[in-house]
C-alpha positions in Angstrom: 95.0 113.1 80.6 94.5 116.7 79.5 97.6 118.5 80.6 99.9 116.1 82.5 101.9 115.2 79.4 103.3 118.7 79.0 107.1 118.9 79.4 108.7 120.7 82.3 112.2 122.0 82.5 114.7 119.3 83.4 116.5 121.7 85.8 114.7 124.2 88.0 115.6 126.1 91.1 114.4 124.0 94.1 116.0 126.1 96.8 113.3 128.7 97.0 110.4 126.5 96.2 109.8 124.2 99.1 106.0 124.0 99.0 103.9 123.0 96.0 100.8 125.0 96.8 101.1 128.3 94.9 100.4 128.8 91.2 103.7 130.5 90.8 105.5 127.2 91.5 103.5 125.4 88.9 104.2 127.5 85.8 101.6 130.2 86.6 98.6 127.9 86.6 97.2 125.9 89.5 96.5 122.2 88.9 92.8 121.5 88.6 92.3 117.7 89.2 94.8 115.5 91.0 94.4 111.8 92.0 96.4 110.6 95.0 97.0 106.8 94.8 98.7 104.5 97.3 101.4 102.7 95.3 101.9 99.7 97.7 99.7 97.7 100.1 98.3 100.7 101.9 99.3 102.8 104.9 101.8 104.9 102.8 100.6 108.2 104.5 98.3 109.1 101.7 96.2 111.1 104.2 99.2 113.3 105.1 100.0 114.0 101.4 96.3 114.7 100.6 96.0 117.1 103.6 99.2 118.8 102.6 98.1 119.4 99.0 94.6 120.3 100.1 95.8 123.7 101.4 95.0 125.2 98.1 92.2 122.9 97.0 88.5 123.6 97.0 87.3 120.0 97.0 88.7 116.7 98.3 86.8 113.7 97.2 86.9 110.2 98.8 86.3 108.0 95.9 85.9 104.5 97.3 85.9 102.2 100.3 84.3 102.8 103.6 85.0 102.6 107.4 87.7 99.9 106.8 90.5 102.4 106.3 91.9 105.3 108.2 93.9 108.4 107.3 96.1 109.6 110.1 96.9 113.4 110.0 98.7 115.6 112.5 97.2 119.0 112.8 99.6 120.9 115.1 99.7 118.8 118.3 96.5 117.0 117.4 96.5 113.6 115.9 93.4 113.0 113.8 92.2 109.7 112.2 89.6 110.0 109.5 87.7 106.8 108.6 85.0 107.9 106.1 85.4 111.7 105.8 87.6 113.1 103.1 90.8 114.9 104.3 89.6 118.2 103.1 87.3 118.7 106.1 90.3 119.6 108.2 91.0 122.7 106.0 89.0 125.9 106.0 87.3 126.7 102.7 87.5 123.1 101.5 84.6 120.8 100.9 85.1 117.1 101.8 83.0 114.9 99.5 82.0 111.3 100.3 81.9 110.2 96.6 79.6 108.0 94.6 82.1 105.1 94.8 81.9 104.8 98.6 80.0 102.5 100.9 79.3 104.6 103.9 78.1 103.5 107.4 75.8 106.5 108.2 75.8 106.0 112.0 79.6 105.9 112.1 79.8 108.9 109.8 77.7 110.9 112.2 79.9 109.9 115.1 83.0 110.9 113.1 81.6 114.3 112.3 80.6 114.9 115.9 84.0 113.8 117.2 85.8 116.3 114.9 83.3 119.0 115.8 83.8 118.4 119.6 87.6 118.8 119.1 87.1 122.0 117.0 88.8 120.4 114.0 85.9 120.3 111.6 87.0 123.3 109.5 85.6 122.4 106.0 82.2 121.5 104.8 80.8 118.0 104.1 78.8 116.7 101.1 77.6 113.1 100.7 76.9 111.7 97.2 73.3 110.6 96.8 74.8 107.7 94.8 77.0 106.4 97.6 75.8 103.2 99.1 74.7 102.6 102.7 76.7 100.1 104.7 74.6 98.5 107.4 75.0 96.4 110.5 73.8 93.3 108.6 76.8 93.8 106.2 79.2 93.6 109.2 77.5 90.4 110.4 77.7 89.0 106.9 81.4 89.9 106.7 82.2 88.0 109.9 80.1 85.0 108.8 82.0 84.9 105.4 85.4 85.2 107.1 84.5 82.3 109.5 83.2 80.2 106.6 86.5 80.7 104.6 88.6 79.8 107.6 86.6 76.7 108.3 86.6 75.5 104.7 90.2 76.4 103.8 92.1 75.3 106.8 92.3 78.7 108.4 93.1 80.6 105.2 90.8 83.6 105.9 91.3 86.8 104.0 92.0 88.9 107.1 89.3 91.4 106.4 88.6 94.2 108.8 85.0 92.8 109.2 83.6 96.3 108.7 81.1 95.0 106.1 82.9 96.4 103.0 82.8 93.3 100.8 79.1 92.4 101.5 78.1 96.0 100.9 79.9 96.1 97.5 78.4 92.8 96.6 74.9 94.1 97.3 75.8 97.2 95.2 76.7 95.1 92.2 73.9 92.6 92.8 71.4 95.6 92.7 70.2 94.8 96.2 71.8 97.9 97.7 70.5 100.9 99.5 71.8 104.3 98.5 71.8 107.6 100.3 69.3 108.8 97.7 66.8 106.3 99.2 68.0 106.7 102.7 66.6 110.2 102.8 63.3 109.1 101.1 61.2 107.3 103.8 58.8 106.1 101.1 61.6 104.2 99.4 63.6 103.1 102.4 61.1 100.5 103.6 60.9 99.0 100.1 64.7 98.8 99.7 65.1 97.2 103.2 62.5 94.5 102.5 64.3 93.5 99.3 67.7 93.5 101.0 66.5 91.3 103.9 64.9 88.9 101.5 68.3 88.4 99.8 69.9 87.1 103.0 68.0 84.0 104.2 71.3 82.4 105.2 71.9 84.9 108.0 70.0 84.0 111.1 71.0 86.8 113.5 69.9 89.8 111.5 68.7 92.8 113.5 65.0 93.7 113.5 64.1 95.2 110.1 61.6 97.5 111.7 64.0 98.8 114.3 66.7 99.3 111.6 64.3 101.2 109.4 63.4 103.5 112.3 67.1 104.2 113.1 67.9 104.8 109.4 65.0 107.1 109.0 66.2 109.3 111.9 69.8 109.3 110.6 68.7 110.0 107.1 66.7 113.0 108.3 69.7 114.4 110.1 72.1 113.8 107.1 69.7 114.9 104.4 71.1 118.5 104.1 74.5 117.1 103.2 73.2 114.5 100.6 73.6 116.0 97.2 74.2 115.2 93.5 78.0 115.6 93.7 78.9 115.1 90.1 77.4 118.5 88.9 79.1 120.2 91.9 82.5 118.8 90.7 81.9 119.5 87.0 81.1 123.1 87.9 84.3 123.4 90.0 86.3 122.2 86.9 84.6 124.8 84.7 85.6 127.5 87.2 89.2 126.2 87.3 89.0 125.2 91.0 91.3 122.6 92.5 90.0 119.1 93.1 91.8 116.2 94.8 90.6 112.6 94.5 91.7 110.4 97.3 91.2 106.7 97.7 91.2 104.3 100.6 93.6 101.3 100.5 96.1 101.2 97.6 96.8 99.9 94.1 98.1 96.5 95.2 94.8 95.8 97.0 92.7 96.5 93.9 90.0 93.8 93.4 91.2 93.1 89.8 94.9 94.1 89.8 96.0 93.5 93.3 97.1 90.3 95.1 93.8 88.5 94.6 92.1 87.2 96.7 93.9 89.1 99.4 92.4 92.4 98.2 89.8 94.9 99.0 86.4 95.1 97.2 86.8 98.2 95.2 89.3 99.9 92.8 91.8 102.1 94.7 93.5 103.0 91.4 93.5 106.2 89.3 90.9 104.6 87.0 88.8 103.7 90.1 89.0 107.3 91.4 87.4 108.6 88.2 84.6 106.0 88.4 84.2 106.8 92.1 83.9 110.5 91.6 82.1 111.0 88.2 84.9 113.0 86.8 85.8 112.0 83.1 89.3 111.0 82.2 90.1 114.0 80.0 89.8 116.3 83.0 92.6 114.6 85.0 95.8 116.6 85.4 98.1 114.5 87.7 98.3 111.1 89.3 100.5 111.2 92.4 101.7 107.8 93.6 102.4 107.7 97.4 105.1 105.2 98.5 107.0 104.7 101.7 110.8 104.4 101.5 110.1 100.9 102.7 107.0 98.8 102.6 104.3 97.5 104.9 101.2 95.3 104.7 98.3 94.6 107.2 96.8 91.2 107.4 97.4 88.2 105.3 98.6 87.9 101.7 101.9 87.7 99.8 104.6 90.2 100.8 107.9 89.2 99.0 110.2 91.8 100.7 108.8 91.2 104.3 111.5 91.1 106.9 111.2 89.5 110.4 113.2 89.4 113.5 114.9 92.4 115.0 114.9 94.5 111.8 111.2 93.9 111.2 110.4 94.9 114.7 112.7 98.0 114.4 110.8 99.2 111.3 107.5 98.6 113.1 108.5 100.4 116.2 110.3 103.4 114.7 107.7 103.8 111.9 104.7 103.5 114.3 103.4 100.8 112.1 100.0 100.0 113.5 96.7 100.1 111.6 94.8 103.4 112.1 91.4 101.6 112.0 92.0 98.2 113.4 95.1 98.8 115.5 96.7 95.6 114.0 100.5 95.7 113.8 101.7 96.0 110.2 104.1 93.6 108.6 107.2 95.4 107.5 109.7 95.0 104.7 111.9 96.7 102.1 110.9 98.8 99.1 109.8 96.6 96.2 110.6 98.0 92.8 108.9 95.2 90.9 105.6 96.1 92.5 106.2 99.8 92.3 106.9 99.7 88.6 103.7 97.6 88.1 101.7 100.1 90.1 103.2 103.0 88.2 102.3 101.6 84.8 98.8 100.6 86.0 98.0 104.0 87.4 100.0 106.3 85.1 101.8 108.1 87.9 103.1 111.5 86.9 105.1 111.9 90.1 105.8 110.2 93.4 105.5 111.4 96.9 108.0 109.3 99.0 107.1 109.2 102.7 108.8 108.1 106.0 112.3 108.5 104.8 113.2 109.5 108.4 112.3 106.0 109.6 115.3 104.6 107.7 117.6 107.3 109.0 120.6 105.9 110.8 120.7 102.5 109.1 124.0 101.3 107.7 122.4 100.2 104.5 119.0 100.3 102.8 118.0 97.3 100.6 115.7 97.7 97.6 114.2 94.8 95.7 115.0 95.2 92.0 113.7 91.9 90.7 112.3 88.4 91.7 113.5 84.9 91.1 110.4 82.8 90.7 109.9 79.1 91.7 110.2 78.0 88.0 113.7 79.6 87.8 112.7 82.6 85.7 113.3 86.2 86.8 111.1 89.3 86.5 111.7 93.0 87.1 108.5 94.9 86.3 105.5 92.6 86.4 104.5 90.4 89.4 102.9 87.0 89.1 99.1 87.2 89.1 98.7 84.1 91.3 99.1 85.1 95.0 100.7 81.7 95.9 103.4 82.2 93.2 104.1 85.8 94.4 104.5 84.5 97.9 107.2 82.1 96.8 109.2 84.8 94.9 112.7 85.5 96.1 113.7 89.2 95.9 116.9 90.3 94.3 118.2 93.2 96.3 120.4 96.2 95.5 121.8 97.7 98.7 122.3 101.5 99.2 124.3 103.3 101.7 122.2 104.5 104.6 121.6 108.2 105.4 121.9 110.1 108.7 119.4 110.1 111.4 116.7 112.8 111.0 117.5 114.7 114.2 115.9 118.0 114.9 118.9 119.9 113.5 118.5 118.2 110.1 114.8 118.7 110.1 115.1 122.4 110.9 117.7 122.7 108.1 115.4 121.1 105.6 112.5 123.4 106.6 114.8 126.4 106.2 116.7 125.4 103.0 114.4 123.0 101.3 115.4 119.9 99.2 119.1 120.8 99.0 119.4 120.0 102.6 118.5 116.3 102.2 121.4 114.0 102.8 123.3 112.9 99.7 122.8 109.2 100.3 119.0 109.8 100.4 119.1 111.8 97.2 120.9 109.0 95.5 118.3 106.5 96.7 115.5 108.8 95.4 117.3 109.2 92.0 117.5 105.5 91.6 113.8 105.1 92.3 113.0 107.8 89.8 115.2 106.3 87.1 114.0 102.8 87.6 110.3 103.6 87.6 110.6 106.5 85.0 108.5 108.6 87.4 110.0 111.7 89.1 110.0 112.1 92.9 108.2 115.4 93.5 107.6 115.3 97.3 109.5 113.8 100.2 108.0 113.5 103.7 110.3 113.1 106.6 107.9 113.2 109.6 104.2 113.3 110.5 103.9 117.1 110.8 102.4 119.3 108.1 105.6 121.2 107.7 107.7 118.0 107.3 107.2 117.6 103.6 109.6 119.1 101.0 108.9 119.8 97.4 111.7 118.5 95.1 110.8 120.5 92.0 109.6 119.2 88.7 111.7 117.8 85.9 111.0 115.9 82.7 108.0 113.6 83.2 110.1 110.5 82.2 113.5 110.5 83.8 116.4 109.2 81.6 120.0 108.5 82.2 120.8 112.0 81.0 118.2 113.6 83.2 118.0 111.4 86.3 115.6 113.4 88.4 113.9 116.7 89.0 116.8 117.9 91.0 119.6 116.9 88.7 122.0 119.7 87.7 
């Protein structure tokens, strides 16, 4: 990375600098390119952190995925769920980019745009990469067929996909059967691409009429054509002008198709490397990689989850944390923070800082467990690298360290934090965050203690690699 390796003072005044969005708080120079990566299984409130940091960005780029994920953002009293649009569209003066790495359902995208416009929440502009692929109804049908086939053949062991067509759309992309937005807005090429795509799926018997689909896509393509652009030159020009760019992904690092809990993963690369591929921005232009993690952990659907807790505590975390899928509405499985997986995600993505969210959910608990290692079925122990085999990870027994809990985040405490900044965070929470920073060797730069835009506090910046002598950005 070009500038993220520079050293920052180990001690800075964090009392007056609550928000990270002015050049003065960043050494006189605004950051140019940031990547925001989910550090767990998803649903870490990446959307909230992206929206928060987008207040001084010019571009926010969604780099992968499609309508299988949702970012929930609170704008005043309004709750907004974005499925395919980048978070920047909620900010005036910001361009939200549907990047080249996405698979986009154009009909659903139109509906999402219209819904925001009807609520008077569409403040930014929208650009769609001509290289993004088109996700079609036939991909959704294929997704459902595949999930049923897996369940029938493997004794009910389906992958728990959202059945939004993501996997089949990416497979067509890599098989070179796909339809891109560049062709969607070219009627002369659309018919040719659809003929080829339909010919590749003889095993599906319930496909919609190709002629009718072509007519619908031609109409949608005509309406979306003004937003379909070559987005890479737009972003390269922004970098040359020193403008701020945020790259945001759907899902999270532990769902990466190569590095996640395969096969219980998504079909793309929701990592920092994937964000570069999915945007067209070269690695040397990257300034920061921000890992977003909850103070606990959740997972939607099936797949290994070593620190999952059931019973009353699991239900408590689900209820207090509002843990329900933004896109599917499925209840999330809940558990404790897992440092084995967090260390792995940190090394994989090169995190330069963490944003820790939902610390308020744990407020009022007597103790907060954190998994610091695993005991595996063969008797060995690991602390920083999980088993690659999902079945082995599922059998891992977490080794916990338990921290004293912190007070409930009542309105009085929230107001004090808004007024005084990070110094007002309870001491037990600060010790929890210091431990996280030391163990992962990544400083905690932001802490979110509620869904509102003003419920995020900047912790200051310290040495990039915390040590025993310099525990965290707020050490004194």
